[in-house]
C-alpha positions as CSV (number, residue, x, y, z in Angstrom):
1,M,47.3,9.8,-27.2
2,S,48.1,9.9,-30.6
3,I,48.0,6.5,-32.7
4,P,51.4,4.8,-33.8
5,K,52.5,5.8,-37.3
6,V,53.6,2.6,-39.2
7,Y,55.8,2.6,-42.2
8,I,56.0,-0.2,-45.1
9,D,59.3,0.2,-46.8
10,G,59.0,-2.3,-49.7
11,K,55.4,-2.2,-49.9
12,E,55.2,-3.3,-53.6
13,G,57.0,-6.8,-53.0
14,T,55.1,-10.2,-52.3
15,T,55.4,-9.8,-48.3
16,G,54.8,-6.1,-48.1
17,L,51.7,-6.5,-50.0
18,Q,50.4,-9.2,-47.5
19,I,51.4,-7.2,-44.5
20,Y,49.6,-4.3,-46.3
21,E,46.1,-6.3,-46.5
22,R,46.3,-7.0,-42.9
23,L,47.1,-3.4,-41.7
24,G,45.3,-1.6,-44.5
25,G,41.5,-1.2,-42.8
26,R,42.7,-0.8,-39.1
27,K,41.8,2.5,-37.4
28,D,44.3,1.7,-34.9
29,I,47.5,2.6,-36.6
30,E,48.1,5.3,-39.4
31,L,49.5,3.4,-42.2
32,L,52.0,6.5,-44.2
33,L,52.1,6.0,-47.7
34,I,54.8,7.0,-49.8
35,G,53.8,8.3,-53.3
36,E,54.2,5.9,-56.2
37,D,56.6,7.9,-57.6
38,R,59.0,8.4,-55.1
39,R,59.4,4.9,-53.4
40,K,62.8,4.7,-55.1
41,D,63.7,8.4,-54.2
42,R,66.0,8.0,-51.1
43,S,65.6,11.5,-49.6
44,E,61.9,10.7,-49.3
45,R,62.3,7.5,-48.2
46,K,64.5,8.7,-45.4
47,K,61.4,11.4,-44.4
48,F,59.3,8.2,-43.8
49,L,61.3,5.9,-42.4
50,N,61.9,8.9,-39.7
51,A,58.5,10.1,-39.4
52,A,57.3,6.6,-38.1
53,D,57.6,5.1,-35.1
54,L,57.2,1.4,-36.5
55,V,58.7,0.1,-39.8
56,F,58.6,-2.7,-41.8
57,L,61.5,-3.2,-44.1
58,C,60.4,-6.1,-46.8
59,L,63.3,-5.5,-48.9
60,P,66.6,-7.4,-50.0
61,D,69.1,-7.7,-47.5
62,G,71.5,-4.8,-49.1
63,A,69.1,-2.7,-49.1
64,A,67.6,-3.2,-45.5
65,R,70.7,-2.4,-44.0
66,E,71.0,0.9,-45.8
67,A,67.5,1.8,-45.0
68,V,68.3,1.2,-41.1
69,A,70.9,3.0,-41.5
70,M,69.2,6.1,-42.9
71,I,67.1,6.0,-39.8
72,E,68.3,8.9,-37.7
73,N,65.2,9.1,-35.3
74,P,65.8,6.7,-32.1
75,R,61.9,6.4,-31.7
76,T,61.7,5.1,-35.4
77,R,61.2,1.0,-34.6
78,V,61.8,-1.4,-36.8
79,I,60.7,-5.4,-38.0
80,D,63.3,-6.5,-40.9
81,A,61.6,-9.3,-43.0
82,S,64.8,-9.8,-44.6
83,T,67.9,-12.2,-44.0
84,A,69.8,-9.3,-43.3
85,H,69.5,-8.9,-39.4
86,R,68.8,-12.6,-38.2
87,T,71.7,-13.6,-36.4
88,A,73.2,-10.0,-36.1
89,A,73.8,-8.7,-32.4
90,G,70.8,-6.1,-31.3
91,W,68.5,-7.7,-32.6
92,V,65.9,-9.3,-31.4
93,Y,64.7,-12.5,-33.3
94,G,60.9,-12.0,-33.9
95,F,59.0,-15.4,-33.5
96,P,57.7,-15.0,-29.8
97,E,56.1,-18.0,-28.9
98,L,59.8,-19.8,-29.6
99,L,62.4,-19.7,-26.8
100,P,61.5,-18.5,-23.1
101,G,60.8,-14.9,-22.5
102,Q,60.9,-14.2,-25.9
103,R,57.7,-12.8,-25.5
104,Q,58.8,-9.9,-23.7
105,R,62.2,-9.3,-25.5
106,V,60.4,-8.6,-28.7
107,K,58.0,-6.4,-26.7
108,F,60.6,-4.3,-25.9
109,A,62.8,-4.3,-29.0
110,S,63.4,-1.3,-31.2
111,R,64.9,-3.8,-33.6
112,V,63.2,-7.3,-34.6
113,A,64.1,-9.5,-37.1
114,N,61.6,-11.7,-38.8
115,P,62.1,-15.3,-39.3
116,G,62.8,-16.8,-42.1
117,C,59.9,-19.2,-43.4
118,H,61.8,-22.5,-43.3
119,A,63.6,-21.7,-40.2
120,T,60.2,-20.8,-38.3
121,G,59.3,-24.1,-39.7
122,F,62.7,-26.1,-38.4
123,L,62.9,-24.0,-35.3
124,A,59.3,-24.6,-34.1
125,T,59.5,-28.3,-33.6
126,V,63.5,-28.4,-33.0
127,A,64.7,-25.5,-30.3
128,P,61.7,-26.5,-27.9
129,L,63.0,-30.0,-27.5
130,V,67.1,-28.2,-26.8
131,Q,65.7,-25.8,-24.6
132,L,64.1,-28.8,-22.8
133,G,67.1,-31.4,-23.0
134,V,66.2,-33.7,-24.6
135,L,67.4,-33.1,-28.1
136,P,71.4,-32.8,-28.0
137,R,72.9,-29.9,-29.2
138,D,75.1,-31.8,-31.6
139,Y,72.4,-34.2,-32.9
140,P,73.3,-34.4,-36.3
141,L,69.9,-33.2,-37.7
142,S,68.8,-33.4,-41.2
143,C,65.5,-31.6,-42.5
144,W,63.6,-30.6,-45.5
145,S,60.9,-28.2,-46.3
146,L,58.0,-27.9,-48.7
147,T,57.2,-24.6,-50.1
148,G,54.8,-23.1,-52.3
149,Y,56.5,-20.9,-54.8
150,S,54.9,-17.4,-53.8
151,G,57.9,-17.5,-51.2
152,G,60.6,-16.9,-54.3
153,G,59.0,-13.2,-55.2
154,K,57.6,-11.9,-58.2
155,K,59.7,-13.3,-60.6
156,L,59.6,-16.8,-59.4
157,I,55.6,-16.1,-59.0
158,A,55.6,-15.1,-62.7
159,E,57.2,-17.9,-63.8
160,Y,54.4,-20.4,-62.8
161,E,51.7,-18.8,-63.3
162,D,52.9,-18.4,-66.8
163,P,50.7,-20.1,-68.9
164,G,53.5,-21.6,-71.4
165,R,55.6,-23.0,-68.4
166,S,56.9,-25.6,-69.0
167,P,55.7,-28.9,-67.8
168,L,58.2,-29.6,-65.2
169,L,57.0,-26.9,-63.2
170,K,54.5,-29.6,-62.2
171,S,56.7,-31.6,-59.7
172,P,58.1,-30.8,-57.0
173,A,61.5,-29.5,-57.3
174,P,64.5,-29.5,-55.0
175,Y,66.4,-26.7,-54.9
176,A,69.7,-25.3,-52.8
177,L,71.4,-28.3,-53.8
178,G,74.5,-27.2,-52.1
179,L,73.3,-27.5,-49.5
180,Q,74.2,-23.8,-48.3
181,H,70.5,-22.1,-47.8
182,K,69.9,-18.7,-46.7
183,H,68.2,-19.7,-43.3
184,L,70.8,-22.2,-42.1
185,P,72.6,-19.3,-39.9
186,E,69.6,-18.3,-38.0
187,M,68.4,-22.2,-37.5
188,Q,72.0,-23.2,-36.0
189,A,72.0,-20.5,-33.7
190,V,68.5,-19.7,-32.5
191,A,68.3,-23.2,-31.9
192,G,71.3,-23.3,-30.1
193,L,72.9,-25.8,-32.0
194,G,76.7,-27.0,-32.7
195,A,76.6,-27.2,-36.3
196,P,73.2,-26.6,-38.8
197,P,71.1,-29.1,-40.1
198,A,71.6,-30.5,-43.1
199,F,68.6,-28.9,-44.9
200,L,67.1,-29.5,-48.4
201,P,63.8,-27.3,-49.4
202,V,61.5,-28.1,-52.1
203,L,59.6,-25.9,-54.5
204,G,56.1,-26.9,-55.3
205,D,53.4,-26.1,-57.8
206,I,51.5,-24.4,-55.0
207,Y,51.0,-20.4,-54.6
208,K,51.3,-20.6,-50.7
209,G,51.6,-23.3,-47.5
210,M,54.9,-25.2,-46.2
211,T,55.3,-28.6,-44.3
212,T,58.8,-28.4,-42.4
213,C,60.0,-32.1,-41.7
214,V,62.4,-33.1,-39.2
215,M,63.0,-36.7,-38.3
216,V,65.1,-38.4,-35.5
217,H,66.3,-41.5,-34.1
218,N,64.4,-41.5,-30.5
219,R,67.1,-43.6,-29.0
220,L,70.0,-40.3,-29.5
221,L,67.7,-38.7,-27.5
222,K,68.0,-38.1,-23.7
223,G,66.0,-40.2,-21.7
224,T,65.0,-42.7,-25.1
225,P,61.7,-40.9,-25.5
226,T,58.8,-42.2,-27.6
227,A,57.2,-40.3,-30.7
228,Q,54.2,-39.9,-28.1
229,D,55.8,-38.2,-25.5
230,L,58.1,-35.9,-27.6
231,C,54.3,-35.0,-28.8
232,E,53.0,-34.5,-25.3
233,M,56.5,-32.3,-24.4
234,L,55.3,-29.9,-27.3
235,Q,52.0,-29.5,-26.1
236,S,53.3,-28.5,-22.9
237,Y,56.0,-26.1,-24.0
238,Y,52.9,-24.2,-26.2
239,Q,49.9,-24.4,-24.4
240,G,48.3,-21.1,-24.5
241,Q,49.9,-19.7,-27.4
242,A,47.3,-18.7,-29.9
243,L,49.1,-19.0,-33.1
244,V,50.9,-22.1,-32.2
245,R,48.8,-25.6,-31.9
246,V,50.5,-29.3,-31.6
247,R,47.8,-31.3,-32.9
248,P,47.2,-34.5,-30.8
249,F,49.4,-37.4,-31.1
250,G,47.2,-39.9,-33.5
251,E,45.4,-37.3,-34.9
252,E,46.9,-37.2,-38.3
253,T,45.3,-39.0,-41.2
254,G,48.4,-40.6,-43.0
255,R,48.5,-37.4,-45.0
256,L,49.8,-34.0,-44.5
257,Y,48.4,-31.7,-47.0
258,T,50.6,-28.4,-47.8
259,G,48.2,-26.3,-48.3
260,Q,46.2,-26.7,-45.6
261,L,46.9,-23.6,-43.6
262,A,47.2,-21.3,-46.7
263,G,45.7,-18.4,-45.8
264,R,45.6,-18.8,-41.8
265,D,48.4,-17.1,-40.0
266,G,48.8,-19.8,-37.4
267,L,51.4,-22.9,-37.3
268,E,50.5,-26.4,-36.7
269,I,52.7,-29.2,-35.3
270,T,52.2,-33.2,-35.8
271,V,54.3,-35.4,-34.2
272,S,53.9,-38.9,-35.1
273,G,55.8,-42.2,-35.4
274,H,57.0,-44.4,-32.3
275,G,59.2,-45.4,-29.8
276,E,62.3,-45.7,-32.3
277,Q,61.4,-43.0,-34.6
278,T,60.1,-39.5,-34.2
279,L,58.8,-37.4,-37.4
280,L,58.3,-33.3,-35.9
281,A,56.1,-31.7,-38.8
282,A,55.2,-27.6,-39.1
283,Q,52.6,-26.9,-41.2
284,F,52.1,-23.1,-41.9
285,D,51.1,-20.6,-44.6
286,N,54.7,-19.3,-46.0
287,L,53.2,-15.8,-45.8
288,G,51.5,-15.9,-43.1
289,K,53.4,-17.3,-39.9
290,G,56.0,-18.0,-42.0
291,A,57.0,-14.2,-43.1
292,S,54.0,-11.4,-43.3
293,G,51.2,-12.9,-40.4
294,G,54.2,-13.1,-38.1
295,A,55.7,-9.5,-38.7
296,V,52.2,-8.2,-37.9
297,Q,51.9,-10.4,-34.9
298,N,55.4,-8.8,-33.8
299,M,54.2,-5.2,-34.6
300,N,51.2,-6.0,-32.7
301,I,53.0,-7.3,-29.6
302,M,55.9,-4.3,-30.1
303,L,53.0,-1.3,-30.0
304,G,50.7,-2.9,-27.2
305,F,48.0,-4.4,-29.4
306,S,46.1,-7.6,-28.9
307,E,48.5,-10.1,-30.3
308,T,46.1,-11.3,-33.1
309,E,44.8,-8.2,-33.9
310,G,44.3,-8.4,-38.2
311,L,45.5,-12.0,-38.6
312,N,43.6,-15.0,-39.8
313,L,43.2,-17.7,-37.4
314,T,40.4,-19.5,-39.5
């Protein structure tokens, strides 16, 4: 049996390069590499898109839609890392641990939309509690998420790594101040919420890492659970998952360091608080479980490999 052919369309971008790093040394796939001088040639890209068994799209939204339209081979499967298809009909949301049956949906899908990084952190804590009936679908949620600058792509990376950069870049910077961040549609739709959360992302002076926090008033939850109750619910929900871990209640040291899981492909949830209020925090690498690591996990599932093959868990 021939090994699967895999093509990364947009390998030169941050997400594409990180996927390539995870796949470059693997012997269980054949990585198709387009010539550097032909990577923007539409006809050449079309050949590669249709020659592959599985394609990663690491492109802007419009270019991702165009690439999908160029695929005529019914056997070519797609993992799209852009925002373009995350709530589109016919696409499976690529967060295998998140919802009942989601891993099987990913396994047999021909089109998988990789989650956004901020959405990954938000959904990791919120979606299970909605599924369990504890968090009402009309709860007025708010969320903030601190991220490393690598998620902004080459232009933002260059700005932060410029020796002559502004001293202001040393301090955290809230952005998307109009509260209309592009990850909001998937946050609402995948969690099954009646309205999107009030969401504020914050840019930090670190290359990669992410901490996404949601705070809730327990009296507004069904059954008025304590913070420890919610922690135990999430521990049970994610029991046995290799890439999502819920820390024991009370294990936090008083601080959550956003770069704690940088370079790793897993996600850790910390639940803290008391009987009246709860903090739900997800920590991960915005380029790992929040992007390229999650994409490779989905590929592994779709092609029948061990789910964690090529991923860094330590």
